[in-house]
C-alpha positions as CSV (number, residue, x, y, z in Angstrom):
1,M,-9.8,-16.4,-2.1
2,T,-8.5,-12.8,-2.3
3,L,-5.0,-11.7,-1.2
4,P,-4.7,-9.2,1.7
5,V,-1.5,-7.4,1.8
6,I,0.2,-5.2,4.6
7,A,3.4,-3.1,3.6
8,V,5.1,-1.1,6.1
9,F,7.6,1.8,5.3
10,V,9.7,3.8,7.8
11,A,11.0,7.0,6.4
12,K,14.5,8.4,7.0
13,P,14.1,11.5,9.2
14,G,13.2,14.6,7.0
15,F,11.8,12.6,4.3
16,E,8.4,12.0,5.7
17,E,6.5,14.5,3.6
18,K,8.3,13.5,0.4
19,L,7.4,9.8,1.0
20,E,3.8,10.7,1.7
21,Q,3.5,12.7,-1.5
22,L,5.0,9.6,-3.5
23,F,2.6,7.2,-1.9
24,R,-0.4,9.6,-2.3
25,S,0.4,10.0,-6.0
26,V,-0.5,6.3,-6.7
27,V,-3.7,5.7,-4.9
28,D,-6.3,6.9,-7.4
29,T,-4.9,5.0,-10.2
30,T,-4.2,1.9,-8.2
31,L,-7.9,1.8,-7.1
32,G,-8.9,1.6,-10.7
33,E,-6.7,-1.3,-11.4
34,E,-8.2,-4.7,-12.4
35,G,-8.2,-7.0,-9.2
36,C,-7.7,-4.1,-6.7
37,I,-10.4,-4.7,-4.0
38,S,-9.1,-2.1,-1.6
39,Y,-5.9,0.1,-1.4
40,Q,-5.4,2.3,1.5
41,I,-2.3,4.3,2.7
42,N,-2.1,5.1,6.5
43,R,0.3,6.9,8.7
44,D,1.1,5.7,12.3
45,R,-0.2,8.3,14.9
46,A,2.6,7.1,17.4
47,D,5.3,7.2,14.8
48,P,4.6,9.6,11.8
49,R,7.7,8.2,10.0
50,R,5.9,4.9,9.8
51,F,3.5,4.5,6.7
52,V,1.2,1.5,6.4
53,F,-0.5,0.2,3.4
54,I,-3.5,-2.0,3.7
55,E,-4.5,-3.7,0.4
56,E,-6.6,-6.5,-0.9
57,W,-6.1,-8.0,-4.5
58,Q,-8.4,-10.6,-6.1
59,S,-5.2,-12.8,-6.9
60,Q,-1.4,-13.0,-6.8
61,A,-1.3,-12.2,-10.6
62,D,-3.3,-9.0,-9.8
63,L,-0.8,-7.8,-7.3
64,D,2.1,-8.7,-9.5
65,R,0.5,-6.7,-12.3
66,H,0.1,-3.8,-10.0
67,L,3.7,-3.9,-8.8
68,A,4.8,-3.9,-12.4
69,A,2.4,-1.0,-13.5
70,P,3.9,2.1,-15.1
71,H,2.5,4.4,-12.4
72,M,4.5,2.4,-9.8
73,K,7.8,3.0,-11.5
74,P,8.4,6.5,-9.7
75,L,8.0,4.6,-6.4
76,S,10.3,1.8,-7.1
77,E,12.9,4.6,-8.3
78,Q,12.4,7.1,-5.5
79,V,11.3,5.2,-2.2
80,P,14.6,3.4,-1.5
81,A,16.3,6.7,-1.0
82,C,13.8,7.8,1.3
83,I,13.4,4.9,3.7
84,E,15.2,3.2,6.6
85,S,13.2,0.0,6.3
86,S,10.2,-1.7,4.8
87,Y,8.5,-5.2,4.8
88,S,5.4,-6.6,3.5
89,L,3.2,-9.5,4.6
90,L,1.0,-11.4,2.1
91,L,-1.9,-12.8,4.1
92,T,-4.6,-15.4,3.9
93,K,-7.9,-14.2,4.9
94,L,-9.7,-16.1,7.6
95,A,-12.9,-14.4,8.1
96,G,-14.6,-11.0,8.3
97,G,-14.4,-8.0,5.7
98,A,-16.2,-4.8,5.2
99,A,-18.9,-3.8,7.7
100,S,-22.3,-3.2,6.3
101,A,-24.0,0.1,7.3
102,G,-27.2,-0.3,9.3
103,E,-30.6,0.9,8.1
């Protein structure tokens, strides 16, 4: 069973672009990590200070390795000064997944 994750970060006023740049900087490397099924950063249309990661990992161990990966260090060092709040949800997938394209 895989591990879906939602992580939400709210930028301090004036830090939105810096935070977006920091988040974008890890996407390509993360997508190549072992155990990464999907990894997507989004910005809330109603509140552009809110960033939402939607991720899916093969296991908790894969997520733990991701969080400790060298390319994540700049985030752990710089993001706290840029945000008002954050939280994450570790989910249990019940049903559904990627849609298949019709032929």
